[in-house]
PASEBA-1860 file (N, C-alpha, C; in nm, 3 decimals):
! residues 176
1> XXXXXXXX> 0.359/-0.680/-1.639/0.488/-0.754/-1.562/0.531/-0.688/-1.412 ~ 0.572/-0.711/-1.332/0.635/-0.615/-1.257/0.754/-0.716/-1.168 ~ 0.798/-0.616/-1.060/0.921/-0.726/-1.024/0.944/-0.840/-1.004 ~ 1.039/-0.927/-1.085/1.078/-1.061/-1.033/0.947/-1.104/-1.143 ~ 0.947/-1.068/-1.237/0.827/-1.084/-1.365/0.702/-1.157/-1.295 ~ 0.661/-1.114/-1.175/0.533/-1.196/-1.139/0.440/-1.076/-1.218 ~ 0.313/-1.171/-1.216/0.204/-1.077/-1.262/0.112/-1.070/-1.122 ~ 0.021/-0.978/-1.130/-0.047/-0.909/-1.004/-0.201/-0.911/-1.039
9> XXXXXXXX> -0.278/-0.890/-0.950/-0.413/-0.828/-0.981/-0.405/-0.730/-0.879 ~ -0.391/-0.617/-0.953/-0.400/-0.492/-0.892/-0.570/-0.449/-0.841 ~ -0.608/-0.392/-0.752/-0.738/-0.406/-0.742/-0.730/-0.245/-0.642 ~ -0.808/-0.131/-0.711/-0.763/-0.011/-0.728/-0.863/0.076/-0.661 ~ -0.971/-0.028/-0.737/-1.140/0.035/-0.667/-1.220/0.017/-0.590 ~ -1.111/-0.076/-0.536/-1.271/-0.109/-0.388/-1.186/-0.042/-0.269 ~ -1.280/-0.020/-0.223/-1.273/0.080/-0.052/-1.296/-0.045/0.031 ~ -1.182/-0.085/0.074/-1.171/-0.167/0.204/-1.291/-0.133/0.349
17> XXXXXXXX> -1.261/0.004/0.333/-1.314/0.065/0.460/-1.529/0.059/0.430 ~ -1.572/0.016/0.306/-1.717/0.024/0.252/-1.727/-0.085/0.184 ~ -1.657/-0.188/0.206/-1.671/-0.286/0.113/-1.805/-0.349/0.171 ~ -1.858/-0.448/0.065/-1.966/-0.538/0.118/-1.844/-0.688/0.170 ~ -1.944/-0.742/0.267/-1.924/-0.896/0.365/-1.830/-0.999/0.228 ~ -1.884/-0.963/0.129/-1.826/-1.052/0.019/-1.697/-1.010/-0.053 ~ -1.669/-0.915/-0.066/-1.557/-0.840/-0.134/-1.428/-0.928/-0.060 ~ -1.387/-0.971/0.030/-1.286/-1.055/0.037/-1.266/-1.163/-0.049
25> XXXXXXXX> -1.343/-1.260/-0.048/-1.404/-1.378/-0.091/-1.391/-1.348/-0.279 ~ -1.455/-1.261/-0.284/-1.478/-1.175/-0.478/-1.270/-1.179/-0.484 ~ -1.250/-1.074/-0.416/-1.142/-1.060/-0.421/-1.000/-1.163/-0.467 ~ -1.020/-1.265/-0.346/-0.926/-1.375/-0.335/-0.908/-1.426/-0.495 ~ -1.075/-1.489/-0.540/-1.106/-1.535/-0.639/-1.057/-1.467/-0.715 ~ -1.029/-1.309/-0.741/-0.977/-1.233/-0.920/-0.809/-1.255/-0.855 ~ -0.738/-1.293/-0.801/-0.638/-1.324/-0.737/-0.557/-1.455/-0.756 ~ -0.655/-1.565/-0.772/-0.636/-1.681/-0.791/-0.503/-1.696/-0.906
33> XXXXXXXX> -0.541/-1.625/-1.013/-0.483/-1.645/-1.114/-0.339/-1.583/-1.133 ~ -0.289/-1.510/-0.990/-0.183/-1.437/-0.977/-0.129/-1.475/-0.860 ~ 0.000/-1.410/-0.859/0.069/-1.429/-0.741/0.090/-1.335/-0.618 ~ 0.009/-1.194/-0.674/0.003/-1.073/-0.580/-0.130/-1.024/-0.581 ~ -0.151/-1.016/-0.481/-0.302/-0.927/-0.458/-0.245/-0.785/-0.456 ~ -0.270/-0.653/-0.471/-0.242/-0.567/-0.428/-0.369/-0.450/-0.378 ~ -0.368/-0.453/-0.281/-0.499/-0.356/-0.211/-0.481/-0.232/-0.157 ~ -0.539/-0.146/-0.196/-0.500/0.011/-0.128/-0.582/0.014/0.048
41> XXXXXXXX> -0.506/0.076/0.081/-0.579/0.086/0.242/-0.671/0.166/0.248 ~ -0.719/0.213/0.197/-0.855/0.296/0.178/-0.927/0.373/0.116 ~ -1.019/0.442/0.105/-1.057/0.490/-0.036/-0.977/0.559/-0.133 ~ -1.005/0.518/-0.246/-0.966/0.649/-0.336/-1.052/0.735/-0.360 ~ -1.000/0.850/-0.321/-1.027/0.952/-0.365/-0.944/1.081/-0.374 ~ -1.051/1.250/-0.407/-0.918/1.333/-0.433/-0.873/1.364/-0.292 ~ -0.741/1.418/-0.288/-0.693/1.418/-0.137/-0.744/1.533/-0.074 ~ -0.840/1.642/-0.132/-0.874/1.761/-0.136/-1.001/1.699/-0.042
49> XXXXXXXX> -1.069/1.587/-0.044/-1.181/1.514/0.003/-1.152/1.412/0.073 ~ -1.072/1.398/0.224/-1.011/1.310/0.293/-1.101/1.272/0.350 ~ -1.132/1.146/0.356/-1.185/1.068/0.473/-1.157/1.100/0.610 ~ -1.229/1.015/0.691/-1.169/1.019/0.832/-1.099/0.879/0.807 ~ -1.068/0.843/0.720/-0.982/0.672/0.732/-0.859/0.668/0.881 ~ -0.850/0.768/0.881/-0.755/0.803/0.984/-0.811/0.715/1.180 ~ -0.905/0.720/1.157/-0.949/0.714/1.334/-0.953/0.566/1.347 ~ -0.927/0.547/1.478/-0.957/0.388/1.494/-1.077/0.299/1.462
57> XXXXXXXX> -1.173/0.365/1.458/-1.283/0.258/1.375/-1.264/0.219/1.247 ~ -1.225/0.277/1.169/-1.176/0.264/1.050/-1.048/0.191/1.047 ~ -0.992/0.193/1.118/-0.856/0.104/1.130/-0.915/-0.050/1.193 ~ -1.006/-0.051/1.273/-1.074/-0.156/1.311/-1.094/-0.226/1.180 ~ -1.227/-0.182/1.117/-1.255/-0.185/0.961/-1.162/-0.237/0.887 ~ -1.060/-0.175/0.880/-0.935/-0.235/0.801/-0.887/-0.374/0.806 ~ -0.875/-0.356/0.934/-0.801/-0.488/0.992/-0.902/-0.592/0.993 ~ -1.034/-0.595/1.010/-1.123/-0.696/0.988/-1.134/-0.734/0.819
65> XXXXXXXX> -1.102/-0.621/0.735/-1.116/-0.668/0.592/-0.994/-0.753/0.574 ~ -0.846/-0.718/0.621/-0.753/-0.799/0.565/-0.762/-0.935/0.657 ~ -0.814/-0.965/0.786/-0.846/-1.052/0.811/-0.962/-1.144/0.720 ~ -1.040/-1.115/0.698/-1.122/-1.186/0.600/-1.030/-1.227/0.476 ~ -0.932/-1.127/0.393/-0.900/-1.157/0.311/-0.774/-1.292/0.321 ~ -0.703/-1.258/0.466/-0.641/-1.391/0.507/-0.667/-1.488/0.462 ~ -0.776/-1.507/0.529/-0.843/-1.653/0.534/-0.900/-1.676/0.383 ~ -0.966/-1.579/0.292/-0.983/-1.634/0.164/-0.836/-1.662/0.109
73> XXXXXXXX> -0.748/-1.629/0.103/-0.600/-1.676/0.057/-0.522/-1.769/0.115 ~ -0.573/-1.772/0.254/-0.548/-1.951/0.301/-0.494/-2.024/0.202 ~ -0.351/-2.107/0.194/-0.339/-2.208/0.155/-0.311/-2.180/-0.049 ~ -0.316/-2.048/-0.045/-0.298/-2.053/-0.199/-0.143/-2.003/-0.227 ~ -0.121/-1.975/-0.305/0.052/-1.910/-0.327/0.025/-1.734/-0.403 ~ -0.085/-1.704/-0.374/-0.086/-1.526/-0.337/-0.047/-1.471/-0.228 ~ 0.031/-1.394/-0.291/0.070/-1.276/-0.168/0.016/-1.176/-0.166 ~ -0.013/-1.102/-0.063/-0.070/-0.983/-0.026/-0.015/-0.886/0.008
81> XXXXXXXX> -0.011/-0.767/-0.084/0.044/-0.688/-0.107/0.021/-0.523/-0.048 ~ -0.006/-0.453/0.081/-0.074/-0.336/0.095/-0.005/-0.205/-0.003 ~ -0.088/-0.111/-0.043/-0.058/0.016/-0.100/-0.087/0.142/-0.011 ~ -0.041/0.153/0.082/-0.049/0.232/0.147/-0.095/0.396/0.086 ~ -0.141/0.460/0.129/-0.187/0.599/0.096/-0.253/0.721/0.214 ~ -0.181/0.820/0.219/-0.244/0.939/0.293/-0.373/0.903/0.349 ~ -0.493/0.907/0.255/-0.588/0.907/0.285/-0.665/0.788/0.314 ~ -0.565/0.648/0.358/-0.623/0.530/0.397/-0.608/0.471/0.531
89> XXXXXXXX> -0.656/0.391/0.578/-0.638/0.344/0.732/-0.518/0.331/0.773 ~ -0.391/0.305/0.657/-0.261/0.315/0.664/-0.235/0.424/0.580 ~ -0.191/0.520/0.647/-0.169/0.653/0.580/-0.037/0.707/0.598 ~ 0.027/0.632/0.685/0.181/0.725/0.702/0.306/0.583/0.763 ~ 0.419/0.626/0.745/0.516/0.517/0.827/0.467/0.459/0.967 ~ 0.429/0.555/1.047/0.436/0.454/1.183/0.282/0.359/1.185 ~ 0.224/0.429/1.120/0.072/0.322/1.086/0.129/0.186/0.974 ~ 0.193/0.209/0.894/0.240/0.097/0.822/0.295/-0.007/0.911
97> XXXXXXXX> 0.426/0.056/0.957/0.475/-0.027/1.063/0.426/-0.103/1.122 ~ 0.331/-0.044/1.187/0.245/-0.108/1.323/0.155/-0.202/1.238 ~ 0.116/-0.201/1.148/-0.007/-0.299/1.052/0.141/-0.427/1.032 ~ 0.247/-0.404/0.983/0.314/-0.516/0.940/0.368/-0.570/1.079 ~ 0.433/-0.495/1.162/0.412/-0.586/1.303/0.269/-0.671/1.357 ~ 0.237/-0.611/1.390/0.069/-0.694/1.374/0.050/-0.840/1.278 ~ 0.092/-0.796/1.151/0.044/-0.912/1.082/0.177/-0.976/1.076 ~ 0.302/-0.971/1.113/0.375/-1.074/1.080/0.386/-1.186/1.208
105> XXXXXXXX> 0.261/-1.191/1.265/0.256/-1.307/1.332/0.185/-1.386/1.266 ~ 0.131/-1.373/1.156/0.000/-1.430/1.088/0.040/-1.522/1.001 ~ 0.000/-1.617/0.983/0.069/-1.727/0.848/0.072/-1.640/0.728 ~ 0.021/-1.555/0.673/-0.009/-1.520/0.556/0.111/-1.378/0.602 ~ 0.224/-1.365/0.555/0.309/-1.250/0.590/0.252/-1.169/0.458 ~ 0.247/-1.018/0.488/0.190/-0.895/0.451/0.367/-0.812/0.372 ~ 0.371/-0.731/0.267/0.431/-0.660/0.198/0.342/-0.559/0.157 ~ 0.434/-0.421/0.138/0.334/-0.322/0.117/0.449/-0.303/0.004
113> XXXXXXXX> 0.368/-0.233/-0.078/0.387/-0.107/-0.240/0.406/0.011/-0.158 ~ 0.576/0.069/-0.175/0.619/0.183/-0.111/0.630/0.312/-0.219 ~ 0.520/0.376/-0.246/0.481/0.513/-0.300/0.490/0.629/-0.235 ~ 0.588/0.679/-0.199/0.629/0.793/-0.150/0.535/0.946/-0.145 ~ 0.516/0.945/-0.279/0.410/1.025/-0.347/0.288/0.983/-0.280 ~ 0.235/0.875/-0.237/0.104/0.854/-0.213/0.075/0.898/-0.061 ~ 0.165/0.865/0.004/0.192/0.919/0.143/0.244/1.032/0.143 ~ 0.215/1.162/0.087/0.231/1.276/0.123/0.059/1.337/0.064
121> XXXXXXXX> 0.041/1.422/0.225/-0.063/1.486/0.224/-0.099/1.631/0.114 ~ -0.144/1.676/0.084/-0.131/1.829/-0.027/-0.081/1.909/0.131 ~ -0.085/1.884/0.220/-0.021/1.990/0.307/0.123/1.962/0.354 ~ 0.130/1.866/0.332/0.283/1.837/0.301/0.406/1.873/0.189 ~ 0.349/1.884/0.061/0.374/1.935/-0.034/0.535/2.071/0.000 ~ 0.463/2.128/0.021/0.564/2.230/0.087/0.708/2.228/0.124 ~ 0.681/2.110/0.216/0.812/2.083/0.259/0.856/1.946/0.225 ~ 0.825/1.921/0.132/0.816/1.755/0.066/0.978/1.703/0.085
129> XXXXXXXX> 1.090/1.768/0.063/1.222/1.738/0.084/1.207/1.626/0.194 ~ 1.217/1.756/0.284/1.199/1.655/0.451/1.116/1.524/0.470 ~ 0.991/1.575/0.445/0.928/1.439/0.433/0.928/1.312/0.344 ~ 0.980/1.333/0.243/1.059/1.247/0.122/1.183/1.151/0.198 ~ 1.252/1.248/0.275/1.378/1.188/0.335/1.328/1.085/0.460 ~ 1.259/1.134/0.527/1.195/1.042/0.660/1.130/0.934/0.610 ~ 1.069/0.920/0.490/0.961/0.812/0.455/1.107/0.766/0.385 ~ 1.182/0.777/0.316/1.281/0.656/0.277/1.387/0.615/0.398
137> XXXXXXXX> 1.371/0.665/0.468/1.472/0.630/0.566/1.381/0.526/0.648 ~ 1.265/0.542/0.698/1.173/0.479/0.779/1.127/0.335/0.688 ~ 1.129/0.344/0.517/1.062/0.237/0.461/1.107/0.190/0.338 ~ 1.239/0.250/0.331/1.314/0.245/0.173/1.387/0.062/0.173 ~ 1.394/0.061/0.296/1.504/-0.102/0.312/1.385/-0.180/0.406 ~ 1.283/-0.153/0.440/1.236/-0.280/0.535/1.179/-0.365/0.521 ~ 1.226/-0.481/0.559/1.212/-0.641/0.438/1.093/-0.634/0.432 ~ 0.961/-0.587/0.432/0.839/-0.639/0.386/0.841/-0.520/0.259
145> XXXXXXXX> 0.910/-0.437/0.212/0.928/-0.350/0.103/0.937/-0.444/0.008 ~ 0.833/-0.420/-0.101/0.818/-0.543/-0.237/0.879/-0.421/-0.343 ~ 0.838/-0.335/-0.365/0.920/-0.248/-0.429/0.853/-0.085/-0.426 ~ 0.893/-0.017/-0.530/0.884/0.171/-0.489/0.787/0.178/-0.656 ~ 0.718/0.290/-0.596/0.644/0.347/-0.715/0.696/0.485/-0.730 ~ 0.792/0.524/-0.881/0.815/0.646/-0.929/0.737/0.693/-0.994 ~ 0.694/0.817/-0.907/0.629/0.915/-0.951/0.694/1.016/-1.056 ~ 0.685/1.052/-1.176/0.748/1.137/-1.283/0.789/1.272/-1.184
153> XXXXXXXX> 0.651/1.292/-1.137/0.618/1.442/-1.094/0.679/1.472/-0.965 ~ 0.762/1.387/-0.914/0.846/1.386/-0.743/0.975/1.334/-0.750 ~ 1.034/1.269/-0.892/1.199/1.216/-0.890/1.288/1.345/-0.901 ~ 1.233/1.472/-0.926/1.305/1.561/-0.894/1.369/1.607/-0.741 ~ 1.263/1.582/-0.667/1.284/1.631/-0.529/1.389/1.527/-0.455 ~ 1.476/1.585/-0.381/1.569/1.466/-0.357/1.601/1.327/-0.419 ~ 1.648/1.382/-0.558/1.650/1.278/-0.671/1.745/1.137/-0.643 ~ 1.809/1.229/-0.505/1.941/1.081/-0.460/1.866/0.959/-0.401
161> XXXXXXXX> 1.741/1.003/-0.344/1.709/0.903/-0.209/1.608/0.789/-0.343 ~ 1.535/0.826/-0.428/1.488/0.780/-0.540/1.563/0.658/-0.635 ~ 1.724/0.705/-0.659/1.800/0.678/-0.711/1.840/0.543/-0.659 ~ 1.904/0.605/-0.544/1.936/0.476/-0.407/1.905/0.411/-0.362 ~ 1.760/0.387/-0.400/1.670/0.284/-0.307/1.671/0.173/-0.383 ~ 1.693/0.040/-0.295/1.747/-0.061/-0.366/1.612/-0.160/-0.414 ~ 1.513/-0.098/-0.438/1.377/-0.177/-0.462/1.385/-0.175/-0.597 ~ 1.266/-0.287/-0.616/1.249/-0.298/-0.751/1.127/-0.182/-0.782
169> XXXXXXXX> 1.175/-0.061/-0.947/1.097/-0.027/-0.962/0.938/-0.028/-1.056 ~ 0.883/0.053/-0.985/0.732/0.052/-1.087/0.717/0.169/-1.112 ~ 0.692/0.259/-1.247/0.673/0.375/-1.315/0.544/0.402/-1.319 ~ 0.506/0.494/-1.235/0.363/0.569/-1.239/0.332/0.663/-1.336 ~ 0.302/0.568/-1.463/0.242/0.663/-1.587/0.081/0.721/-1.582 ~ 0.025/0.690/-1.504/-0.099/0.694/-1.501/-0.184/0.729/-1.376 ~ -0.267/0.796/-1.315/-0.315/0.792/-1.157/-0.371/0.643/-1.163 ~ -0.386/0.601/-1.064/-0.375/0.421/-1.050/-0.460/0.418/-0.855
END
């Protein structure tokens, strides 16, 4: 169970940048019994092995995957939720805001799972308090924010940001 008591289909192992052409249809079928389909914004990899997901071609591939996914869930009650992370095509606050603006004109509005820790690259860890403040300022009150992921490793860094965030909380217990 997650915020609002809804059941979700969490698709953590699908790389939308390398998915086969039938992936969107397969995901829509999986999600047909749930209220939300949560997808990652790129490959799930060791942060030290970052791909070139942020390049324009990867973003176009990701957008095409999202177009296919929207077509597949059209007419259903399934909501689409993006889970961005630093290694994906949607990897930071500006790219997420741009994605949401572009998709807000579509019939199927996207939400996102706010996971501040996932948006930090290893190079950002040394200045994490500043980066976390910026992420919270930009995203924690965004109208498309669905929930926040509390990562126990990061809760002590700027604890007031986490505590005062108005979003429903999902606690990370294992790496997903």
